[in-house]
N, C-alpha and C positions, 0 to 999 in steps of 0.2 A: 290787296295782296296779303297772303298769309305769311307770318314770320314765326320761325322756330328758332329760338335763341338758346345758346348755352348760358350757364350762369357764372361759374368760376372763371376768372380772368377775362370774361367778356362783359359781364355786368358788375360782378363783385370782385374787388381788388384783393384776391387771395394772398398774394405776397405781402401786401401791406398789413393785412389782418394777422398773418402768421408772425410777422416781425413785431407787431404790437403785443401780441400774446407772449411772445418770447421775452421782449423787453420788460414786460410786467412780471416776469418770473412765473408764468402760469402754464408752462409747457405741459405739465402733467394733465391738464384738462383740454388741451388743444383740439384733439379729435374726439370729443365727447359731446353729447347733446347738452350737457350742463354748461358748456362754455357760453351758450346763448343766453344764460341768465345774467352774465356779466357784460357781454359785448352785444352791440346792436348791429345787425346786418347793414342798416341804412348808413351807418358811419363809415362803411368801407365800399360803398358803391362808387363807381366812376362818375365824374361830374356831369356827364351828359345823359345819364341813364334815365332819371325820373322825368326830365323834360321831354325826352324822346318818347317814353312810354305814355305820358299824358297827352301827347299829340297824335296817338294812334288809337284805332278802334280796338277795344279789348277783345272783341270776338275774333280778331285776326292774330292775336298774340299768344304764343305758347312758349313755355320753358321746357327744355329737354336737357336734363343734367345727369351726369354720371355719378354712380356710387363706386368708390374705389376700395374694394375689400382689402387690398394690400396695405391700406392705412390702419388696419386694426379691426377688431371685432365690433367696435362701436361706430364704424364709419357710416353705415347706413342710417342709424339713428341720428348721427351728427348731421348728415346731409338733409335728412327729412326735417329735422328741427330747424335747421338753418333756413330752409325755404318756408316752413310754416311761420316762423317768427318774422320773416322778411316783409310781410305785407304784400308780396307780389301776387298772392291769391286773389287780391282785389283788382289787380292791374292786367291780368291775363285770363285767357279762356281756360287754360289748363297747365298744370305742372306735371311733368312726366319724368320718371327716374329709370335709368338703365344701368346695367352692369355690362361693361364692354363697349363695343362700337355702337354708335348712334344711328347709322345709316338705315338699318332695317326699321327701327322704331320711327324715325322721321318719315319714312315712306308709308308706314302703316298709319301714321297720323293724317295722311292725305286721303280724303274721300272724294271721289269724282263721280258725278252722275250726269249722263248725257243721253239724248235720245238717238244718237248716231253711233253705231258700232265702230265706225272708223275712228271717231274721236276717243272712244274708250280704249281701243287698241293702241292708239297713239300715246295716250297717257301711260298705259301699262308698259309700253316699250321703253319709256323714259324713267318710269317709277314702277319697276316690276312688283314691288311689295305693297303698292298702294291698293286701296279698296276702290274698285271701279264697278259701276252699275249701269246697265242699259235700261233706261226708263222707257217703258212701253205703256202709255196711259190707256190706249185703246186695246183691251185684251183680245179683241177679235183679230187684230193684226198678227198676233203671234200665238195666241192661245195660252190659257192659264197653266197648262201642263209643262210648258217649256220653262225651265229654271235657269238655263245658261245658254249663251251663244258664244262660240269660239273662246270659251274660258271666262267670259264675262257674265256675272250674275244678272238675271233679268228681274226687274222690279216694276210694279205698277203704281206705286205711290211712295211718298217719302217715309211713311211709317214702316214700310217693308225694309227700307234702307236701314233705319234705326234698329229694327228687329234683328237683322242679320249682323250688324255691328255689335249689338248687345250680346248676341249668342256666341261671339268669338272670344 
């Protein structure tokens, strides 16, 4: 199973972190990347996080976290440095950042490949923004000129899937 997890208040105890920084009288660096030179992300993880991650397959784990521009002009650098310094890059397959709602990005992170058009259409119905590909290994069945069937891209091998994803 593929897991897409939020970071703040899901894995990282943000309220506890903020409280600690404020108690230390360091509010001036709270939403800056420099704060991570003083504080360690691991000190503010919820108790179950690392054990849970260590029992999962890294290839199925992703972090999808929001950048909050309303927190100031350093909010993006703050969030990126938080995740960089966290060590989660070694525990997950990818870390993704978004501004705004996460739904579209989560759906985009889903790549589905099947040899049946009905299955591809079913996934597209539930995840309209997902990447769906119809795998036709035998080019003679459909012909190389046909690139799409009912809105689903046709591929003949997995390298074609990667090429399409990489071009987006």
